[in-house]
PLY file of the C-alpha trace (Angstrom):
ply
format ascii 1.0
element vertex 113
property float x
property float y
property float z
element edge 112
property int vertex1
property int vertex2
end_header
262.01 70.70 25.23
261.04 74.36 24.23
261.06 75.13 21.00
260.54 78.99 19.90
259.38 79.30 16.56
258.18 82.55 16.82
258.81 84.87 13.48
257.19 88.36 14.13
258.95 91.21 15.51
257.90 93.01 18.70
256.23 95.73 16.64
253.88 93.31 15.17
252.56 91.99 18.47
248.92 93.21 19.90
248.49 93.54 23.16
246.58 90.35 24.81
243.13 91.56 25.73
242.81 91.51 29.52
239.23 91.15 29.65
238.33 87.71 31.38
241.52 86.47 30.82
242.11 83.23 33.40
238.41 84.10 34.78
240.13 87.08 36.69
239.48 90.13 34.41
242.85 91.04 33.76
246.42 89.96 32.75
247.68 92.14 36.02
248.54 90.36 39.08
247.20 86.68 37.97
248.46 83.87 39.96
249.59 81.11 37.45
248.04 78.02 38.67
249.27 75.89 35.82
252.05 75.60 32.69
249.30 76.29 30.27
247.98 79.66 31.98
251.00 81.06 30.76
249.91 80.66 27.08
246.65 83.04 27.45
248.62 85.43 29.67
251.83 85.72 28.28
252.62 87.64 24.70
254.40 85.25 22.50
258.07 87.09 21.93
258.19 86.12 26.04
256.31 82.84 25.80
259.43 80.71 25.70
260.95 82.18 28.29
258.41 82.19 30.49
257.61 78.52 30.06
261.24 77.85 30.51
261.55 79.75 33.85
258.38 77.81 35.11
259.46 74.46 34.62
262.19 75.49 36.46
259.91 77.00 39.39
260.86 80.51 39.24
258.17 82.59 39.49
257.38 85.39 36.66
255.44 88.13 38.16
254.93 90.11 34.71
255.96 90.24 31.31
255.53 92.89 28.47
256.31 92.53 24.23
253.60 94.30 22.40
253.88 97.38 20.34
251.45 99.39 22.14
253.38 98.95 25.68
256.93 98.91 24.57
257.68 99.26 21.00
260.95 97.15 20.31
261.59 95.84 23.33
260.35 93.13 25.87
261.00 92.47 29.47
260.18 89.61 31.75
259.95 90.35 35.78
261.29 87.44 38.12
260.11 87.04 41.56
263.60 87.22 43.36
262.12 85.49 46.22
261.22 82.31 44.42
264.58 81.70 42.98
267.01 79.00 45.01
270.05 80.32 46.63
272.15 79.55 43.38
270.02 81.34 40.87
270.51 84.20 42.86
274.12 84.03 42.75
273.59 83.78 39.09
271.17 86.67 38.94
273.63 88.95 41.02
276.51 88.47 38.74
274.31 88.95 35.53
273.37 92.18 37.30
276.98 93.20 38.21
277.96 92.59 34.65
275.37 94.98 33.01
273.65 91.67 31.23
270.20 91.95 33.73
268.73 95.37 34.32
267.48 95.38 38.06
265.99 98.29 38.37
262.80 96.66 40.16
262.84 93.62 42.09
259.73 92.49 43.12
258.59 90.20 45.59
255.68 88.82 43.47
252.83 90.73 44.97
253.20 93.51 42.23
255.18 95.54 45.16
258.69 97.09 44.44
261.50 96.88 46.70
0 1
1 2
2 3
3 4
4 5
5 6
6 7
7 8
8 9
9 10
10 11
11 12
12 13
13 14
14 15
15 16
16 17
17 18
18 19
19 20
20 21
21 22
22 23
23 24
24 25
25 26
26 27
27 28
28 29
29 30
30 31
31 32
32 33
33 34
34 35
35 36
36 37
37 38
38 39
39 40
40 41
41 42
42 43
43 44
44 45
45 46
46 47
47 48
48 49
49 50
50 51
51 52
52 53
53 54
54 55
55 56
56 57
57 58
58 59
59 60
60 61
61 62
62 63
63 64
64 65
65 66
66 67
67 68
68 69
69 70
70 71
71 72
72 73
73 74
74 75
75 76
76 77
77 78
78 79
79 80
80 81
81 82
82 83
83 84
84 85
85 86
86 87
87 88
88 89
89 90
90 91
91 92
92 93
93 94
94 95
95 96
96 97
97 98
98 99
99 100
100 101
101 102
102 103
103 104
104 105
105 106
106 107
107 108
108 109
109 110
110 111
111 112
């Protein structure tokens, strides 16, 4: 079980320093090899959700929740191609209801469809 004891607001979060993260040199387009890698590249407001998705084999391709990049909002990008057929149906339902914004669906490579 993942507990989220995070008590700060996004406006309090500094962006993750992208230098030498996972010995890659940045947080963009990093292939996550282990669950613990997420703790190094995902900002704390998004971490519990990204860990939850990882545990269910749903690949997150990007996220942001810091005051510099987005102000008071956060987001997580999901690789549509990593979803099971049943999860795709759930996603499509949530998009049709306006709960999830589907402006950009990625293929896991940073390319947009």
